C-alpha positions as CSV (number, residue, x, y, z in Angstrom):
1,X,0.3,0.0,0.2
2,X,1.2,3.6,-0.7
3,X,0.3,5.9,2.2
4,X,1.4,9.7,2.8
5,X,0.8,11.6,5.9
6,X,0.6,15.2,6.5
7,X,-0.1,17.4,9.4
8,X,-3.8,17.6,10.0
9,X,-5.7,20.8,9.0
10,X,-9.0,22.0,10.3
11,X,-11.1,20.8,7.4
12,X,-9.8,17.0,8.6
13,X,-11.4,17.2,11.8
14,X,-14.7,15.9,11.0
15,X,-13.0,12.5,9.7
16,X,-10.7,12.5,12.6
17,X,-13.5,12.4,14.9
18,X,-15.6,9.9,12.9
19,X,-12.4,7.6,13.0
20,X,-12.3,8.1,16.4
21,X,-16.0,7.2,17.0
22,X,-15.6,4.3,14.9
23,X,-13.9,2.6,17.9
24,X,-16.0,3.5,20.8
25,X,-18.5,0.5,20.2
26,X,-15.5,-2.1,20.3
27,X,-14.7,-1.2,23.9
28,X,-11.0,-2.0,23.1
29,X,-9.6,1.3,22.2
30,X,-10.9,4.2,23.9
31,X,-12.4,4.9,27.4
32,X,-15.3,7.1,26.1
33,X,-18.5,5.3,26.0
34,X,-20.5,7.3,23.6
35,X,-19.2,9.0,20.4
36,X,-18.1,12.3,20.7
37,X,-18.9,15.5,18.6
38,X,-16.8,17.4,16.2
39,X,-17.2,20.7,18.5
40,X,-16.3,18.8,21.7
41,X,-12.9,17.9,20.2
42,X,-12.1,21.5,18.8
43,X,-10.1,22.3,21.9
44,X,-8.1,19.3,21.4
45,X,-7.4,19.8,17.9
46,X,-6.2,23.2,18.5
47,X,-4.0,22.1,21.2
48,X,-1.8,20.1,18.7
49,X,0.8,22.3,17.2
50,X,3.3,21.1,14.5
51,X,6.4,22.2,16.6
52,X,5.7,20.5,19.7
53,X,2.5,18.1,19.7
54,X,1.8,17.3,16.2
55,X,-1.4,15.8,14.9
56,X,-1.0,14.0,11.6
57,X,-3.5,12.0,9.1
58,X,-2.5,9.3,7.0
59,X,-4.3,9.0,3.6
60,X,-4.2,7.2,0.2
61,X,-5.3,8.4,-2.9
62,X,-8.6,6.5,-4.0
63,X,-9.2,5.4,-7.5
64,X,-10.6,9.0,-8.7
65,X,-7.0,10.3,-7.3
66,X,-8.8,12.2,-4.4
67,X,-6.8,11.4,-1.0
68,X,-8.9,9.4,1.6
69,X,-7.9,9.9,5.4
70,X,-7.2,6.3,6.8
71,X,-6.0,7.1,10.3
72,X,-4.2,9.5,12.5
73,X,-1.5,10.0,15.0
74,X,-1.2,12.4,17.5
75,X,1.5,13.5,20.3
76,X,-0.3,14.7,23.6
77,X,1.1,16.1,27.0
78,X,1.8,13.6,29.4
79,X,0.7,14.9,32.7
80,X,0.9,18.5,31.9
81,X,3.6,19.8,33.9
82,X,6.9,21.2,32.4
83,X,9.2,18.6,33.8
84,X,7.4,16.2,31.5
85,X,7.9,18.1,28.3
86,X,10.2,15.4,26.6
87,X,7.4,12.7,27.1
88,X,4.7,12.5,24.9
89,X,1.7,10.2,24.8
90,X,0.8,8.5,21.5
91,X,-2.5,7.9,20.3
92,X,-3.1,6.1,16.9
93,X,-6.7,5.4,15.2
94,X,-7.2,3.6,12.0
95,X,-10.4,3.7,9.9
96,X,-12.4,0.5,10.4
97,X,-12.1,-0.6,6.7
98,X,-8.1,0.3,6.7
99,X,-7.0,-1.8,9.9
100,X,-4.5,-4.6,9.5
101,X,-2.8,-3.2,6.3
102,X,0.1,-1.6,8.0
103,X,-1.0,1.8,8.6
104,X,-0.3,1.3,12.4
105,X,3.2,0.4,11.6
106,X,3.5,3.0,9.2
107,X,2.3,5.9,11.9
108,X,4.4,4.3,14.6
109,X,7.5,4.5,12.7
110,X,6.9,8.1,11.7
111,X,6.5,8.9,15.7
112,X,9.5,7.3,16.8
113,X,11.5,8.9,13.9
114,X,10.4,12.3,14.1
115,X,10.4,12.4,18.2
116,X,13.7,13.9,18.7
117,X,13.2,16.9,16.2
118,X,10.4,17.8,18.5
119,X,12.4,17.6,21.9
120,X,10.7,14.5,22.9
121,X,12.8,11.5,24.6
122,X,10.4,9.3,25.6
123,X,7.1,7.8,24.0
124,X,4.2,6.3,25.8
125,X,1.2,4.4,24.7
126,X,-1.8,3.8,27.2
127,X,-3.5,0.8,25.9
128,X,-6.1,-1.5,27.5
129,X,-4.9,-4.8,28.7
130,X,-7.4,-6.6,26.5
131,X,-6.5,-4.6,23.2
132,X,-4.1,-7.3,21.8
133,X,-3.5,-5.9,18.4
134,X,-2.4,-2.6,19.8
135,X,-0.2,-4.2,22.4
136,X,1.5,-6.4,19.7
137,X,2.1,-3.3,17.5
138,X,4.0,-1.2,20.2
139,X,5.7,-4.5,21.4
140,X,7.2,-4.9,17.6
141,X,8.7,-1.6,17.8
142,X,10.6,-2.1,21.3
143,X,8.1,-0.6,23.7
144,X,8.2,-2.0,27.1
145,X,5.6,-2.4,29.8
146,X,6.1,0.4,32.3
147,X,2.8,0.1,34.3
148,X,0.0,-2.2,34.8
149,X,-3.0,-0.6,36.0
150,X,-5.6,-3.4,37.0
151,X,-9.2,-2.8,36.6
152,X,-8.9,0.9,36.3
153,X,-11.8,1.2,33.6
154,X,-15.2,0.1,33.7
155,X,-16.7,-0.5,30.1
156,X,-20.4,-2.1,30.1
157,X,-19.9,-3.4,33.6
158,X,-16.8,-5.1,32.9
159,X,-13.5,-4.0,34.7
160,X,-10.5,-3.3,32.4
161,X,-6.9,-3.1,32.8
162,X,-4.8,-0.2,31.2
163,X,-1.3,-1.1,30.1
164,X,1.2,1.8,29.7
165,X,4.2,1.1,27.3
166,X,7.1,3.4,26.9
167,X,10.1,3.6,24.8
168,X,13.1,6.0,25.0
169,X,13.8,7.4,21.6
170,X,16.6,9.8,22.3
């Protein structure tokens, strides 16, 4: 597959939210239990700036030559204190019909490669313990289990674990 990525633009926010919302029902990827609105994600979108905490979309040209957004990757602040500025939490979300096609690997490779240029030395992934696909992906890139938080989330009456994976990249 031939993918490309670029910084997200305002007009991409509806597609970003649609991809995010497509994961809510699975109860494997996000702790949100109901879909979110584009308006509710605007402040989150605005907080991502290219020099410090970028948000990228990955796209592929369709048969008509027009690009289609297949997924996105974001860096987010960890814990919101200045001493943690060199640490970023990664989020990767893939459109339902594009999963299992290497896009996660493509985005994670990019995230690791660009981190030092953003002043990031440590990357984190917050992944549910039952999300085997994401755990396997991060493991393939050398992320290690830095924390196991048992039963910290309740989804549909089922308590779920959160695993924090980490990797030093610089």
